[in-house]
SEKEVEX-330656 format. One line per field, with one value per atom (N, C-alpha, C): chain; atom name; x, y, z; residue in three letters. Coordinates in pm, whole numbers, always signed. Each point is the difference from the previous one (the first is absolute). Layout:
% SEKEVEX-330656
chaine <- (A_...)
atome <- (CA_...)
u <- (X_...)
v <- (Y_...)
w <- (Z_...)
residu <- (ALA_...)
This chain:
% SEKEVEX-330656
chaine <- (A_A_A_A_A_A_A_A_A_A_A_A_A_A_A_A_A_A_A_A_A_A_A_A_A_A_A_A_A_A_A_A_A_A_A_A_A_A_A_A_A_A_A_A_A_A_A_A_A_A_A_A_A_A_A_A_A_A_A_A_A_A_A_A_A_A_A_A_A_A_A_A_A_A_A_A_A_A_A_A_A_A_A_A_A_A_A_A_A_A_A_A_A_A_A_A_A_A_A_A_A_A_A_A_A_A_A_A_A_A_A_A_A_A_A_A_A_A_A_A_A_A_A_A_A_A_A_A_A_A_A_A_A_A_A_A_A_A_A_A_A_A_A_A_A_A_A_A_A_A_A_A_A_A_A_A_A_A_A_A_A_A_A_A_A_A_A_A_A_A_A_A_A_A_A_A_A_A_A_A_A_A_A_A_A_A_A_A_A_A_A_A_A_A_A_A_A_A_A_A_A_A_A_A_A_A_A_A_A_A_A_A_A_A_A_A_A_A_A_A_A_A_A_A_A_A_A_A_A_A_A_A_A_A_A_A_A_A_A_A_A_A_A_A_A_A)
atome <- (N_CA_C_N_CA_C_N_CA_C_N_CA_C_N_CA_C_N_CA_C_N_CA_C_N_CA_C_N_CA_C_N_CA_C_N_CA_C_N_CA_C_N_CA_C_N_CA_C_N_CA_C_N_CA_C_N_CA_C_N_CA_C_N_CA_C_N_CA_C_N_CA_C_N_CA_C_N_CA_C_N_CA_C_N_CA_C_N_CA_C_N_CA_C_N_CA_C_N_CA_C_N_CA_C_N_CA_C_N_CA_C_N_CA_C_N_CA_C_N_CA_C_N_CA_C_N_CA_C_N_CA_C_N_CA_C_N_CA_C_N_CA_C_N_CA_C_N_CA_C_N_CA_C_N_CA_C_N_CA_C_N_CA_C_N_CA_C_N_CA_C_N_CA_C_N_CA_C_N_CA_C_N_CA_C_N_CA_C_N_CA_C_N_CA_C_N_CA_C_N_CA_C_N_CA_C_N_CA_C_N_CA_C_N_CA_C_N_CA_C_N_CA_C_N_CA_C_N_CA_C_N_CA_C_N_CA_C_N_CA_C_N_CA_C_N_CA_C_N_CA_C_N_CA_C_N_CA_C_N_CA_C_N_CA_C_N_CA_C_N_CA_C_N_CA_C_N_CA_C_N_CA_C_N_CA_C)
u <- (-2239_+110_+47_+131_+57_+94_+10_+100_+46_+119_+58_-16_-19_-14_+129_+115_+131_+17_-38_+18_-81_-121_-87_+59_+47_+56_+130_+85_+124_-31_-91_-37_-59_-82_-63_+102_+99_+105_+83_+42_+83_-76_-127_-81_-18_-28_-19_+126_+115_+125_+33_-24_+32_-77_-120_-80_+72_+87_+65_+148_+55_+145_+45_-85_+38_+90_-37_+73_+129_+32_+120_-11_+105_+2_+39_-75_+30_-52_+47_-48_-22_-24_-31_+118_+123_+118_+35_-71_+27_-33_+91_-23_-102_-98_-109_+53_+104_+55_+60_+36_+55_-108_-126_-110_-24_+67_-13_-145_-76_-137_+0_-78_-14_-98_-12_-81_-146_-54_-139_-19_+91_-9_+4_+89_+10_-127_-52_-123_-117_-10_-107_+9_+120_+19_-41_+46_-34_-151_-62_-145_-76_+41_-63_+15_+119_+24_-78_-8_-79_-147_-51_-140_-24_+89_-16_+10_+83_+26_-77_-75_-79_+86_+116_+91_+60_+1_+68_+132_+108_+132_+20_+61_+33_+126_+28_+122_+124_-3_+113_+20_-110_+10_+55_-49_+50_+149_+44_+140_+90_-57_+80_+18_-67_+6_+130_+80_+126_+0_-44_+2_-143_-11_-129_-44_+94_-29_-67_+49_-60_-145_-27_-136_-90_+50_-76_-29_+103_-15_-98_-2_-90_-146_-26_-137_-28_+96_-20_-25_+68_-14_-139_-72_-131_-114_+32_-103_-38_-89_-48_-151_-51_-145_-36_-116_-47_-110)
v <- (-5488_+89_+71_-1_+66_+110_+103_+104_+53_+50_+54_+152_+50_+144_+57_-34_+37_+150_+79_+145_+54_-45_+46_-41_-124_-47_+73_+18_+73_+139_+68_+135_+1_-98_-2_-29_-86_-28_+127_+63_+120_+112_+17_+105_-28_-123_-35_+26_-40_+22_+148_+76_+144_+75_-46_+65_+0_-98_-17_+30_+45_+18_+144_+91_+140_+57_-21_+58_-70_-110_-76_-54_+16_-49_-148_-81_-142_-54_-118_-68_-147_-80_-141_-78_+48_-70_+35_+93_+43_-111_-22_-96_+62_-79_+53_+64_-58_+56_+140_+34_+132_+107_-40_+97_+67_-48_+54_+4_-102_-12_-63_+56_-71_-115_-87_-120_+33_+104_+38_+48_+81_+47_-116_-95_-116_-83_-24_-78_+71_+132_+76_-11_+10_-13_-139_-103_-137_-25_+50_-17_+67_+121_+73_-78_-52_-76_-130_-66_-124_+29_+107_+36_+38_+79_+44_-116_-99_-110_-126_+1_-117_-122_+23_-110_+24_-105_+3_-73_+66_-61_-107_-110_-107_+40_-72_+26_-20_-101_-25_+116_+53_+116_+122_+24_+113_-14_-121_-25_+17_-17_+9_+143_+96_+138_+67_+39_+69_+137_+4_+125_+41_+122_+48_-91_-44_-92_-128_-53_-121_+26_+117_+35_+12_+64_+10_-140_-83_-135_-86_+10_-84_+35_+126_+37_-21_+22_-22_-147_-88_-143_-52_+73_-48_+82_+107_+90_-42_-95_-43_+9_+19_+6_-94_-60_-88_+68)
w <- (+1242_-34_+126_+24_+118_-44_+84_-25_+134_+2_+122_+3_+117_+19_+57_-60_+54_+19_-98_+14_+115_+12_+109_+135_+10_+125_+31_-98_+18_+53_-63_+42_+140_+33_+132_+109_-27_+97_+24_-108_+12_+72_-34_+63_+149_+35_+140_+82_-53_+72_+10_-105_+1_+108_+32_+105_+133_+20_+131_-2_-113_-13_+12_+33_+22_-109_-126_-111_-39_+64_-34_-142_-77_-137_+0_-74_-10_-132_-36_-119_+33_-104_+22_+56_-16_+49_+145_+58_+137_+98_+94_+107_+96_+40_+84_+130_+59_+124_-21_-124_-31_-6_+4_-5_+135_+103_+135_+49_-38_+47_+138_+91_+127_-21_+97_-18_-29_+61_-24_-144_-51_-138_-98_+23_-88_+5_+119_+14_-67_+16_-64_-152_-54_-145_-47_+70_-38_+10_+106_+18_-114_-36_-111_-130_-26_-122_-3_+114_+7_-31_+57_-26_-145_-58_-139_-98_+32_-92_+34_+109_+36_+33_+60_+33_+138_+80_+128_-16_+37_-14_+107_-40_+94_+76_+109_+76_-87_-87_-90_-97_-53_-92_+74_+120_+79_+28_+33_+31_-122_-120_-122_-51_+60_-47_+42_-99_+26_-69_-124_-77_-37_-49_-52_-114_-82_-111_+51_+112_+59_+37_+54_+38_-122_-104_-125_-54_-3_-56_+76_+131_+78_-29_-29_-35_-148_-86_-144_-31_+70_-27_+35_+82_+41_-59_-70_-52_-141_-10_-131_-3_-116_-20_-112_+8_-107_-78)
residu <- (UNK_UNK_UNK_UNK_UNK_UNK_UNK_UNK_UNK_UNK_UNK_UNK_UNK_UNK_UNK_UNK_UNK_UNK_UNK_UNK_UNK_UNK_UNK_UNK_UNK_UNK_UNK_UNK_UNK_UNK_UNK_UNK_UNK_UNK_UNK_UNK_UNK_UNK_UNK_UNK_UNK_UNK_UNK_UNK_UNK_UNK_UNK_UNK_UNK_UNK_UNK_UNK_UNK_UNK_UNK_UNK_UNK_UNK_UNK_UNK_UNK_UNK_UNK_UNK_UNK_UNK_UNK_UNK_UNK_UNK_UNK_UNK_UNK_UNK_UNK_UNK_UNK_UNK_UNK_UNK_UNK_UNK_UNK_UNK_UNK_UNK_UNK_UNK_UNK_UNK_UNK_UNK_UNK_UNK_UNK_UNK_UNK_UNK_UNK_UNK_UNK_UNK_UNK_UNK_UNK_UNK_UNK_UNK_UNK_UNK_UNK_UNK_UNK_UNK_UNK_UNK_UNK_UNK_UNK_UNK_UNK_UNK_UNK_UNK_UNK_UNK_UNK_UNK_UNK_UNK_UNK_UNK_UNK_UNK_UNK_UNK_UNK_UNK_UNK_UNK_UNK_UNK_UNK_UNK_UNK_UNK_UNK_UNK_UNK_UNK_UNK_UNK_UNK_UNK_UNK_UNK_UNK_UNK_UNK_UNK_UNK_UNK_UNK_UNK_UNK_UNK_UNK_UNK_UNK_UNK_UNK_UNK_UNK_UNK_UNK_UNK_UNK_UNK_UNK_UNK_UNK_UNK_UNK_UNK_UNK_UNK_UNK_UNK_UNK_UNK_UNK_UNK_UNK_UNK_UNK_UNK_UNK_UNK_UNK_UNK_UNK_UNK_UNK_UNK_UNK_UNK_UNK_UNK_UNK_UNK_UNK_UNK_UNK_UNK_UNK_UNK_UNK_UNK_UNK_UNK_UNK_UNK_UNK_UNK_UNK_UNK_UNK_UNK_UNK_UNK_UNK_UNK_UNK_UNK_UNK_UNK_UNK_UNK_UNK_UNK_UNK_UNK_UNK_UNK_UNK_UNK)
């Protein structure tokens, strides 16, 4: 039996990004470049998410990230438990 932890992943993505956004308001439709994250902040967020979700993003997955929704989806699609 498998189930997805979408709410947990959604919350963890949003929480990780908020740590580095200095109070900027955003939602799942926000384009990542609009978050005004410098490269170190973005890498720290991705590293934290990879560690929390037990997944390392491929270069293709990283290249496909445009919105916060894309980031949520890349982790939700791989977060399954048996």
